[in-house]
N, C-alpha and C positions, 0 to 999 in steps of 0.2 A: 435241428437238435444239437449240432455242434455249436451253432452259436448261443444257443442255449446255455449249455454246461461250460463255455468260457464267461459268461456273464455270471454265473454262479462261482466260479472257482478266481476268476480275475481280482488279482488285488486291488483293492482300493486306495488313491492315493491319499496318503498322510494329509490328517486335518490342517496344520499349518501350510502345505503345498496349494491348500485351496485359497489361503490369504493373499490379498493382494499386496503389492510394494510398490514405491513408487521411486524415479529418480529424483533425487535431491537438487534442489537450489538453494546454493549457500545464501542466508541472507546478509550477508555482510560484504562479501566480492562477486556475487550474483554467477557464480560459476554453476556450472550444470553437470551432475556426477552421478554415477551409477553407486547404491548404498554399501556396495561391497569394496568401493574404492578410499573409503574412509580413513582416516588413520587417529590414532588414540593418544591421551597423555598418560603416561604415566602415573601413578598414586605415589610415588617413593623413588628417592635415588640411592646411589651405592658409590661410595670412593673408589671401589674396588674393581667397578667394571666402568668403561669408559664409554659404554653405549647408556649405560643408565645413569650417569654422572648429571648434575647440575649444567645445564648449558645455555647459550644464547639461542633464542627460536627468530633464527632470519627472515624467513617468512611473515610470521605474527610480525616481527618489527618493520618492516617493509609497508605491511598494511596498516601500522598504526601511525607511519611516517606521515601516511597520506593524509591524515586528521590532526596533524600537529600534536600527536602524543607523544609523552616521551618512551624511549624503548625501556624493554624489562631487561632486564641485565641477565639474569638466570631463571631456569626453569625445568621444569623434570621433563625429561625426555619425550618424544617424538617416538610412537610405536608404529613402525608399517606392519602391516597384516600378512604382507609375503613371510615375515619371521615368525607367523603363529602356525602350530600345527592345528587342522580343522578340530580336531578335538577341543580345544581350547578356547575355540571361539563360542560367543554366548550371542543366541536369538533370539529374539521377541517376534512369534511368527513368525515370517520369512527374512525379517530383516535384521541384518548385525547389530549390536547394541553393546558388546563388550566385549572383554577376553580378560583370560588369564594368563599374565605374562612366565616368562622362563624362571621366575622366583614365587611362583605361583601366588601374586597377587592380583587381585581383580582390578581391572579399572575400566567404567562406562561413560569416560569422558570421552565424545567423540569429538572430532576435528573435520573442518575443512580441509581436504587436501591441498589447497591452492593457498589459503590466506592462513590457516591453524588458529581461525575463531571457532569457539565452542559451537555446536550446533544444536536446535531445538531438539529437545527429547522425542517430540513424535516426526522427525525430520527421516522420509521413508516409509513410515507406515501410512501418512496421510500427505497429499497433494500438497507442493508448499504453496504461498500463494502471495504474492506481492504486488501490491496496490501502488500503481506508479499516481503521480500527482504531478501534472505538467501544466505550463502557462507560461505566460510573459512575467517580466520583472513587475514586483509592487500589484500582481492579482490577488493577495493576499493568502499564499499556498499557507504560510507558516501558522497564519491565524486561523485558518481552516483546518488544518491537521490538527489544532490545539482542540479546537473548539468540535470537532468529530470524536476525537477518541475520547475527551472528555463525555460528550453524550452518549456514547457509545457504554464508556464503564457505568456511567449514573443512571441510564436510561433503557437504552435500547437493547443492551443482554438482558436486562430482568424482562422485557417484553417478550423475548424469545427464548424464555427460561434456560439461560446462561449466563457466564460469567466473562468478561474482558479482563484478561491478567496480562500484566508484561511480563516478557521472556525472563527476565531476572531483577535482581535489587538494583544493579547498576543502572538500567534502561527504566526502572520505575523512580529511581529518584533524579536523574536527569528529565524526564519528562516532566516531574514536580517541580522542579526548580526552576528549569531553561523555561519551560512553555506553560504548564497548566498555572501555578501560584502566580507570576508576573499578571498575567490576563485575567483569571478570574478572581485572584483575591484582591490584587494589585490594581485593576483596571485599566493596565498600561501595556500598550499596543506593542507587540514583538517587530523586531527589525528584519527587514529582509533580509533572505540567507544571501552571503556573500559569495561570488563565483570564484574568489582566491581561497574559498574553504568548503572541502567536502563536506557534509553531514553524513554522520552515522544513522543507520535507518533506526526508527522507532519499530520494535517488534515485540508484539502481543498475541497472546493464545485466545483466541473465542472460542470456549469450551461448554457444551453443552450440558446439562445436567442428566440428561438421556444418555447412558452410557452407552448405547448404541449408535449414535450419532457422531460421525468423523468430527474431532476439534478442526479448526482453522489455525494457521500460523500464519498472522497478517504480519506484512513488512511493508510500513509506510514510510516511504524515501522520498525527502523534500529537495529537489534540485532549485540552482538558481537560475531566476527567469532570465538574468542578463546574460546567462551562457545558452539559454536555448533556440538562438538561431545563431552559436557559434559552432562551427562544423568540429573544431576540434574539441570543444567541450562536452558537444553531445556524442562524442563518439565514443569518451570515456564513461559515459551513462547509460549508453545505449544497451550493456549489459543487462541492467535492471530492469529496463522498460521493454524489451524483446522477451525477456523469460517472465514479464507480468502475468497475473491472472488477469489484471482489469487495470483499466486506466481511469484515472479522473481527470479530464481537461477543465481546466478552469479558465471563464472569460470572465475580465471587468467589464461592467458597461460602459467604462469612462474610458476604454479602447477602443470604444466602437466608434470611429470617427463621425459618422452620421449622426448621432445622438450625443455627442458628449458637448457641444457648445448648447443644444439644446438645455441639457442637466444644468451646464454650469450656470446658464439663466436664471433655470427654476429655483434653483438653490440660492441663489440670493449674494448676498455679501459675507455670509459667515458658512460657507458650504459644508466646512468640516474637512478633515485628511482625505484629499481625493488623488488620485494618481496621475501624475504627468503623463503626457504622450509617449508611448513606448511602442515596440513591435505590434503589429495587428496580429489578432488571433490567428490567421491565416497563415502568418509567415512562421509561426510554431509547427504547423502541420507541414509544411513544407519541409522544415528541418527535420522531421521525424520521417518523412517519405524519403528523403535524400539517405539517410544513414540505416534505415532498418527495414520501411515497410515496402520501398522498391525493391526489395531482396526475397518478399514471400510471393506466393502463389498466385498469379496475375496483379501483383502487386497491389494488394488489398492486404489488411492484418482481419484476423480474424479474433483478436482480442476485443472482449466488450468493453466498450467505451462510454463512459459518461460525460457528457459535455453540460459542465455546471456553470451558470452564471452566477457568481459572488456578487456581496453584495447588494443582495435585491432590495432592499430598505431603499435604495437610492429611486428605485424606479418607482417611487410614491412621486415623486415631481413630478412623473409623466404621466400617470393616470388620468383618466376622464371619462365621462358617463359614455360618450361615443363610442370610446376603444382606440383612437387611431394607433394608439402604441401598446396600451395596457388598458383594462377597462378596470373600472374602481372598484367592481366585488371580483377581482381577479383571484384565481388560485395563489397566485404567487405572495401573496400577503396573508394566508392562513397558514398558520403549523400545523401538520399533519402527523398525528403519530400512528406506527404500522406495527400492529400486534401479531406475533404470533404466525405471519404470512405477509408478503406485498401486496396490499390492497391495490389490486386492476383497477379498478375504477379512479381513487385517486390519480395514481402515476398516468394513467393514459390520458386524464383529464391534463395536468402540469408538463407532460411530453408534447403533447398537440400543441398546447398554448405558448410554451418556449421555441419550439420550433417554428410555429410562424412568427412569432417576436423577430426571431434571430433571423430568418429568411427574410424580413421587409427591413432589418437595419443593417445585417450585413450579409448578403446572399452570398458575394465571393467565399466566405467562411464554410458557411453551409454546403455549397457545391462542393468545395474541397474534402470537405468529411464524407460526404455523400461516396465522393468517387476512393478515398482511400482507405475508409474503416467500413467491416462489414455488420457489425453488430453496434449500434448506438441507441441512446436515448439522450434527451433533453429535462435539465432540470432547472430550478432554482434557489438558492438558500441565501441564506445570511447569516453568517458565522457569530455576529454579534447581537444583531437587532436593530442598531443604530450606526452610524455615521461617527468614528471617534473626530476628536477636535483636539489637534495639537498632543499626537498620540495619547491621550486618555479617553477611555469609554465611559461616559456619563451613566449612571444609573447602574441597575441591576443587567447584567450582559443575559439578552434572551435569544437563543439562538431559534432560528425560523428554517427548519427542515432539512437542516444540514445531515444529518443520517440516511435521507430517502436516496441519493445516489448509491451509498453502499450498499444498502437493502436490496436495491435494485440489482446490484451486482453478486450479491449471494443468491438472488434468483436465479442470475443468468449463469451461474456455476453449479445449481441443483443443490444448493445447500438448504433452501426454505423453499416452501410452496407459494404461488402466487394464485389470488383468487377474487373474484368477483364478490360485492357485499349481495 
């Protein structure tokens, strides 16, 4: 009887206490922190109050200096939450999103406490999803990122009843001017990322039209391939890799020594722009292991990792009816469009075929992946549809299966379903 009465009169928790909240991973410096550790930028300044006067933001300028960006002389003050009474804090669900300062001015401009960059509006309400793209130099990371985001915006989002939107106008302009227009309008190949210059991340929101489905904040981070076997360089990049929701591990067929000479022979006198010999894929695995995988439980990472063979159009030079390497009717050469869900039949076909192919041509790499990564799948993509010649792409750019590894990551994150036809 007492138990029944207790249930009747026990006060139910407020609705907002039932709502989830998440630790925030800054999409700029990759620091991880609780949502109540954020700071805010004031919306006004005052000459008669030193705390609210225009001032240099040292943390922000240190961050900008890493990217060769000019320092900003003066900005509105940064407000620490410790100076704000609880009744002046503004929440959305259980996540703090704004405050009313001591002059009753409201600001909702949340900043990372470490680098003072603006945080996405969804930070804390939904998981942060950093997609790290790794691989050796000249594997085609910048070209793949460009092709992937282009397809996400123009094809994939619509197929999943969503929109893929840049975080702000600055990122929109930078992607358009430095990535999309040179490649898709001028057919000009992008230059490899320089090791001497850290790239700012490209941040997009993948927002479903169904309001009951959580949006994703996607942070695509392109690191220089030249640095991926440098202990000092990768140490700087490990922050974003170990806080990733997923990894796209790119492998160039021209960096696989067992088939490189055969490909060169089959491609003839005019092979187009091909990768010079570089670090083998296994060297990248070992570098990742040394820096962060070795410190994980059982020395393995749980981060879902897509092993992506790039420039799959080159495999036309290896195809044959007997399938010594690749069969003439291989899935690799067929573009597949996934709509509303991951087509598990198509996924299992390409995963099985590419793992068998890589096991045949580079078994040390596949073995290393099996040892250090718990959750992997294998894919083949062509970001352009053909091999460029003298940094120019001839004809219309026709990407093949570029979004499939990304869609698989959405499936592994529980964002979309996977179904057999």
